[in-house]
Structures are given as C-alpha cells and as structure tokens.
Backbone as a ProteinNet text record, in pm:
[ID]
protein_1_A
[PRIMARY]
MDQANIMQQLYAVIGALNNITVSGKANLNNLIGSISVLETIVSTLHSAGPASHSGKD
[TERTIARY]
5751.6	5793.6	5811.6	5927.1	5954.1	5909.8	5913	5863.3	5943.2	6073.2	6156.3	6117.6	6089.4	6049.2	5912.4	5821.9	5689.2	5701.7	5784.2	5803.3	5860.9	5958	6019.4	5915	5830	5727	5623.4	5588.1	5493.4	5550.6	5678.7	5742.3	5742.3	5764.7	5763.9	5625	5522.1	5385	5349.7	5385.9	5358.3	5430.3	5553.6	5628.9	5563.1	5514.4	5445.7	5317.1	5240.7	5116.6	5143	5254	5287.8	5322.3	5344.6	5379.1	5266	5147.6	5031.9	4964.4	4934.7	4861.2	4712.7	4631.9	4486.9	4415.6	4292.9	4210.1	4077.2	4030.1	3902.3	3918.9	3833.5	3839.6	3817	3721.7	3692.8	3812.9	3877.1	3994.5	4109.6	4127.5	4231	4205	4081.3	4047.6	4070.4	4038.2	4063.2	4212.5	4293.3	4437.4	4492.5	4449.5	4494	4456.1	4334.8	4289.8	4372.6	4404.6	4485.2	4624.9	4686.5	4819.4	4815.2	4713.1	4698.6	4688.5	4609.8	4596.3	4730.8	4802.1	4932.4	5033.2	5032.3	5123.2	5090.7	4963.9	4924.2	4975.2	4964.9	5015.6	5166.1	5238.1	5383.7	5418.2	5347.9	5373.3	5347.3	5239.9	5206.3	5311.4	5352.9	5456.2	5588.2	5620.5	5746	5747.4	5637.3	5632.3	5624.3	5580.5	5573	5711	5806.3	5940.8	5949.9	6064	6082.2	5980.5	5926.8	5829	5901.8	5842.9	5901.1	5798	5838.1	5751.3	5836.5	5778.1	5854.6	5831	5731.5	5700.3	5777.3	5765.9	5829.9	5734.1	5788.8	5706.5	5627.2
-217.2	-356.3	-391.9	-445	-479.3	-622.1	-653.7	-783.3	-899	-883.8	-991.9	-1021.5	-917	-934.8	-1002.9	-962	-1024.4	-1172.4	-1203.8	-1343.8	-1424.6	-1367.8	-1437.5	-1466.6	-1370.5	-1391	-1493.6	-1490.8	-1590.3	-1731.1	-1747.6	-1879.4	-1925.7	-1833.8	-1870	-1916.9	-1847.7	-1886.1	-2021	-2040.8	-2169.4	-2282.3	-2258.4	-2358.4	-2391.6	-2289.1	-2312.1	-2391	-2355.6	-2427.7	-2573.2	-2598.9	-2736.3	-2823.4	-2762.8	-2838.9	-2847.2	-2802.6	-2808.4	-2945.1	-3004.6	-3130.6	-3100	-3158.2	-3135.8	-3269.7	-3263.6	-3383.8	-3349	-3437.7	-3417.4	-3369	-3419.9	-3388.6	-3239.6	-3179.8	-3037.3	-2950.9	-2982.7	-2906.7	-2924.6	-3045.9	-3072	-2993.4	-2992.7	-2918.1	-2768.3	-2715.9	-2574.4	-2542.8	-2630.5	-2610.5	-2618.2	-2718.1	-2733	-2609.5	-2560.4	-2442	-2319.3	-2303.5	-2189.3	-2194.8	-2311.6	-2327.5	-2301.9	-2350.9	-2332.6	-2184.7	-2109.7	-1965.8	-1896.1	-1926.6	-1864.2	-1902.6	-2028.2	-2071.4	-2001.9	-1976.4	-1903.5	-1760	-1698.2	-1561.4	-1557.8	-1653.5	-1660.1	-1677.1	-1765.6	-1790	-1664.7	-1595.3	-1473.2	-1365.9	-1347.7	-1248.6	-1285.3	-1414.6	-1460.5	-1436.6	-1465.7	-1448.7	-1301.8	-1215.8	-1072.8	-1008.3	-1073.5	-1019.2	-910.5	-842.4	-737.2	-626.1	-582.2	-473.5	-341.8	-259.9	-128.3	-23.2	66.1	175.2	292.4	408.6	527.8	575.6	519.3	562	484.5	530.4	458.8	355	251.6	146	199
3364.1	3357	3209.4	3177.2	3037.5	3005.7	2876.8	2831	2890.2	2901	2956.4	3101.3	3176.5	3315.9	3324.4	3238.1	3234.4	3200.5	3100.3	3060.3	3176.9	3246.2	3358.8	3466.7	3494.7	3596	3551.6	3423.9	3372.6	3383	3348.3	3360.8	3505.9	3599.8	3741.2	3784.7	3738.9	3774.8	3714.1	3587.7	3522.3	3596.4	3634.9	3709.4	3842.3	3910.7	4037.9	4016.6	3913.4	3886.1	3849	3781.4	3743.6	3863.3	3979.2	4099.8	4200.3	4161.2	4250.1	4236.5	4350.4	4351.6	4366.5	4280	4287	4298.5	4346.9	4350.3	4286.1	4206.2	4139.4	3996.6	3912.3	3770.1	3744.1	3813.1	3792.5	3830.2	3941.9	3984.2	3885.8	3836.6	3738.5	3610.4	3565.4	3444.7	3462.8	3580.8	3608.5	3603.9	3661.7	3661.4	3519.6	3444.2	3305.1	3223.9	3243.2	3171.1	3205.1	3332.1	3375.5	3315.1	3318.3	3261.1	3110.2	3045.1	2901.3	2863.5	2939.1	2912.6	2927.8	3035.1	3057.4	2949.4	2907	2800.9	2669.3	2642.7	2522.2	2527.8	2644.8	2660.8	2638.8	2697	2679.7	2532.1	2464.4	2323	2239.3	2270	2197	2219.7	2343.7	2372.7	2306.5	2309.2	2249.4	2099	2032.7	1887.6	1847	1939.6	1909.8	1910.7	1973.8	1980.5	2086.7	2089	2189	2172.2	2283	2278.7	2254	2170.5	2146.5	2183.7	2272.2	2312.8	2352.7	2350.3	2382.6	2525.8	2592.2	2728.5	2831.6	2955.3	3065.4	3120.6	3188.9	3250.1	3365.1
[MASK]
+++++++++++++++++++++++++++++++++++++++++++++++++++++++++

C-alpha cells in the first residue's frame, strides 16, 4: 500500500468520524481525540512527502 492510498483511506475515516453523532462529554472527548490523532498522522505523512522505498508493498 502506497502513501497516497494510505492518505486517501485516512481522509475517508476522518470524514466518517466527522459525521458521527455522540452524546455525553466523555464520548465527545473520545471522538475529538481520535480525530486529532488521525489528523496528526495525515499531517506528518503529508509533510514527509512521497515515501521512497525499494521493497514491494
């Protein structure tokens, strides 16, 4: 799996999480934390640029 595919899947998951309805402060905080972690991963991958490796996926 290449970086572009990973990024696409992460965006899909973030989009799905952004459409979840929650009730309760604890549940909201858990959702916010999950989205934040995924957004940090996306940002890190984006700033790293294209992945270069010699092996197969």
